[in-house]
C-alpha positions, 0 to 999 in steps of 0.5 A: 461459741464463735467460729474460731472457737468451734474450729479449734474445738473440732481440731482438738477433737479430731487430734484427740481421736487420732491419739494426740494428747498434747498438740503443739498449737496448744503449747503457748510457752513454745509459741512464745519463742518462735519468730514470725518466720518460724511461724510462717515455716510451720504454716508452709510445712503444714500446707505442704503435708496437707497437699501430700495427703490430698495426692495420696488420698486421691491416688496420684503420684508425683 
């Protein structure tokens, strides 16, 4: 198993443990309709959510 395959397996296991049975990134039919800009927006939103979670976890306020 290469590094990307291991990362994907780890992520899907984590999501399953959180109760998410069909994560969006495994729905290939939906990815096919997205533009490059759509994917960039998803990535940017993910990074924003991660930053908000990091702030929340550290007990900081904006």
